[in-house]
N, C-alpha and C positions, 0 to 999 in steps of 0.2 A: 497561475500562469496559463496563458493560451486558452482562456475560457471559450472564446468563439470557436477555436479549432475543435475543442472537445465537444461543444454543443452540436456542431455539425456532424462530428463522428458518431455521436450517439443517436442523432436523428437517423443516420444511415444504418446504424447497427443497434436497433432499439431493444431487441429481445435478448435476455440472458442466454448465452450459449453454454455448452458443457463447462464445468469448472476448469480452471487453469491447472496446468501441471503443478504449479506451485501450491495451489490450494490442496490438491490431492496429497502432495508430499508433506504438507504441514499438519494434516489431521492428527497424526500420532504425536506431534510436538505440542499441541494445544491443551490447555487445561479444560477438562470436560468432566461433568457438566459445568457450564459457566456462561460468562458474558464475553462478547467480542465486539470491538470497534473496528470497522473496516475503513481505512483512510483512503478516500478517493475511489469509491465503489464503481464508478462508471455505470454500465448498464446492469449492474447487480449480479453478474454471473457468479462470483465467488460468495457474495453476501447471501444470495438465495441458497446456494449449496450449503453453507454453514448453518443457516437458519432452518432449512427444511429437511436436510439429510443428516447433518451432524447434531442437530437439536441444540444449538447454542442460541442464546438470546442476543440478537445482533442489532447494533446501531451502525448503519451504513451512511457515510458522509460523502457528499460530493457537491461541488459548486455549481453544477449544471441543473438549474431549478426545474426545467421542463422534464428532464429525465427522472429526477427525484420525485416530482409530482406523479409521474406515470407509475413509477415503482410503488410509491406509497399507496396509490389507489388500487393497484393490482394485488398487493400483498397485505391489505388492511387487516385481514383477520388472522394473520400469522404472528410469529414472535419476532418479525422483522420491523425495525423502525428506520425510516429514511429521513435524513436531515440535509437540507440544502444550505451548505456553508463551506467556506474555506477551512479545511481541516486543521491548518496551522493555528487558526484562531479559535478553534473549538475548545471548550472546557467542560468536561463531564461533571455531573452533579454527584457522582458516586464512584467508588472504586470499580475497576473492571479486571477481569481475569486474563484477557487476551487483547492485544492490538495487532492488527494485520495490515501490512503495507506491501502491495504488489505493484511495482512500476510506478510508484507515486513519489517516493523520495527524490527521484531524479526529475520530477516534474516541477519542483519548487527550488527556490534559491537557498543558499546556505543559511541565511538568517531565519527563513521560515522553517527549515529543517531543525535548527537549534531550538526554536520556539516549540515545535512539535515534540521533539525528544524530551524537552523539559516537562511538558504536561503529561506525556506518556509515563515518564519515570515517577512523577508525583501521583499518578492515577492507578498504576498497576497494584493489584493486591500482592501480598507476600507470596512468592512462588508464581506470580503472574508472568506471562510470556509476551514478548514482542518478537514478531517474525517479519522479516523484511526481504524483498527481492528487488534488485535494481541492476541496470547496465553498469558494467565495470569500466574503469578508465583504460582497461586493456581491450575493450571492444573495438571492432573494426570501424564503427561510426564515430569514434572519438576523433575530434578535430575536423569533422565534416560540418560545413556551414560557417556562420559568423560567430566568432568568439565573443561572448558577452559576460564573461566572468571566469573564475577559476573552475576548470573542468566543465564549463557550460558553453553550449553552442546552440544556434538557432538555424534550423532548416525551414521546413514548413511548420515546425513547432519547436518549443524549447526542450532541451535535454541537458541535464547536469549529471555527469557520469560519476559513479561512486568509487572513491578511494577506500578500499576495504579496511586497511589498517587505521586510517584516520577515523573512519566511522566507528570501528570497534573501540578506539580510544575514547571517543565521545561517550559511548554507552557505558564504558567502565567508569569514567569520571562521574557519571550520574548514578553509580551504584548498581549497575546491571552486570550480571555474570554471563559470559558468552558460553552457551552450551553447544553450539554448532556453527561453523562457518565454512563456506566453500566459495571458490571463484573458478568458474569453468564454463566451457561450452557444453552443449548437450542437455542443458537444463530447461531451455525455453525455445526449442527449435520449432519453427513454423515455416513450412515449405522450404525455400532456399535460404532462409534467415536462421542462422545459428549463433546468436549473440554470446559474448562472454558475460556471464551473469554472476553477481554476488548474491549469496543467500546467507542470512544470519538468523539464528535463534538466540535470544537473550532472555534471561530470567531475573526478576527482581528478588 
């Protein structure tokens, strides 16, 4: 979704900034040492953190080829691998210990979400973890813009807001156990924006 929007965004914000609050909060929830797939890595801020500071072997996926090429060149000698692809269509060749999704499930439609969750469930090792953060259907931006599907709206880009209970039900049907879930403000505050956020940690 919105590839042109994100390509411009990452041209304007090319360098990884400090890791997100979500990445910092999830460190203790991840399987370590191990492998991690970052779904929609953007400018690499969290992928670089996990690869260089948490010492996970990271595969970071994003559809913005120019940004992926830049990151792959910059971190060629590290344990980071960058893949230019739509993550819903990605299929790993081996099992992984962790899958990380920050603000990316709400960037895809529900069909793509279902495809992603299926391959994630099939790919996680026993005891492997999926960690997810997304805007909630209780967020203030819900309903802003043109409605384009269930819980989905377009302003300058596409957003599909997360129904926590529905998402948890999907994970459980795929055989994942919910270890932690929260829906709250105060988790991803940035300047005057304090969205209502869903965070989920699930284990295979």
